[in-house]
C-alpha positions as CSV (number, residue, x, y, z in Angstrom):
1,X,14.7,16.9,12.0
2,X,18.5,16.4,10.7
3,X,18.6,13.6,13.5
4,X,15.0,11.7,12.3
5,X,16.9,11.9,8.6
6,X,19.9,10.6,9.9
7,X,18.2,7.8,11.0
8,X,16.3,6.7,8.4
9,X,19.3,7.0,6.3
10,X,21.0,4.5,8.7
11,X,18.1,2.6,8.4
12,X,17.9,2.2,5.0
13,X,21.6,1.6,4.4
14,X,21.4,-1.5,6.2
15,X,20.3,-4.0,3.1
16,X,22.5,-4.6,0.2
17,X,21.3,-5.6,-3.3
18,X,22.4,-4.2,-6.8
19,X,19.1,-4.0,-8.1
20,X,18.3,-0.4,-9.8
21,X,16.2,2.2,-7.5
22,X,12.8,2.8,-8.8
23,X,11.7,6.8,-7.9
24,X,9.4,9.1,-9.5
25,X,11.2,10.7,-12.1
26,X,12.0,14.6,-11.0
27,X,14.1,17.1,-12.3
28,X,14.4,18.7,-8.7
29,X,14.2,17.0,-5.3
30,X,14.7,17.6,-1.6
31,X,15.0,15.4,1.3
32,X,11.7,16.5,2.8
33,X,9.7,15.6,-0.4
34,X,11.5,12.4,-1.8
35,X,9.0,9.7,-3.3
36,X,9.4,6.2,-4.1
37,X,6.8,3.9,-6.0
38,X,5.9,1.1,-4.0
39,X,3.3,-1.5,-4.9
40,X,-0.2,-0.9,-4.7
41,X,-3.0,-3.6,-3.5
42,X,-5.3,-2.1,-5.8
43,X,-5.2,-2.8,-9.8
44,X,-4.9,0.7,-11.8
45,X,-3.8,2.4,-9.1
46,X,-0.2,4.1,-8.2
47,X,1.3,4.5,-4.8
48,X,4.5,6.5,-3.3
49,X,5.8,6.8,0.1
50,X,7.5,10.0,1.0
51,X,11.1,8.9,2.4
52,X,11.4,12.1,4.2
53,X,8.5,11.2,6.5
54,X,9.5,7.2,7.1
55,X,10.3,6.9,10.8
56,X,11.9,3.5,10.7
57,X,12.0,0.1,8.3
58,X,11.4,-3.4,9.7
59,X,12.1,-6.5,7.6
60,X,11.0,-10.1,8.6
61,X,11.5,-13.1,6.1
62,X,9.4,-11.9,3.3
63,X,7.7,-8.7,4.6
64,X,8.6,-4.8,4.8
65,X,6.9,-2.9,7.6
66,X,7.5,1.0,7.0
67,X,6.3,3.3,9.5
68,X,6.0,7.2,8.3
69,X,4.0,10.3,9.1
70,X,4.0,9.9,12.9
71,X,3.4,13.0,15.2
72,X,1.9,13.4,18.9
73,X,-0.2,10.8,20.2
74,X,0.8,7.9,17.9
75,X,-0.8,9.6,14.7
76,X,0.9,8.0,11.7
77,X,0.7,5.5,9.3
78,X,1.8,2.3,8.6
79,X,2.7,0.4,5.2
80,X,3.3,-3.4,5.2
81,X,4.8,-4.9,2.2
82,X,4.8,-8.8,1.6
83,X,7.0,-10.1,-1.2
84,X,7.9,-13.7,-2.6
85,X,10.9,-13.7,-0.9
86,X,13.4,-12.4,1.3
87,X,15.7,-11.3,-1.5
88,X,13.2,-9.1,-3.0
89,X,11.9,-7.8,0.5
90,X,16.2,-6.6,0.8
91,X,16.1,-5.3,-3.0
92,X,12.8,-2.9,-1.9
93,X,14.8,-1.5,1.0
94,X,18.3,-1.1,-1.4
95,X,16.0,1.0,-3.5
96,X,14.4,3.1,-0.8
97,X,18.4,3.1,0.4
98,X,19.3,4.4,-3.2
99,X,16.0,7.3,-3.5
100,X,17.4,8.7,-0.6
101,X,20.8,8.9,-1.1
102,X,19.7,10.4,-4.6
103,X,17.0,12.9,-3.0
104,X,20.1,14.2,-0.6
105,X,22.3,14.7,-3.6
106,X,20.0,17.2,-5.4
């Protein structure tokens, strides 16, 4: 699990931007339960990704692909987020990196 956590942090550290983190406000946290709010496709709904179970993150132009929660035999989920520009996608990766660093520091 420590190796996976290190890999996630290394992947998230690849993007650089000065956008502020948008994490769920909470007093205590941990690396294993570290929530980051992501855009929802349904009006009136909010969605978060637990960064503690993210396996990898891919970027391609204006798209962000997050794979998380995998187990045996390919069990897991993926989330594809499309942004208006590559800068917005990079800013989201930076928010992920900042939130993961905040959770690790607690």
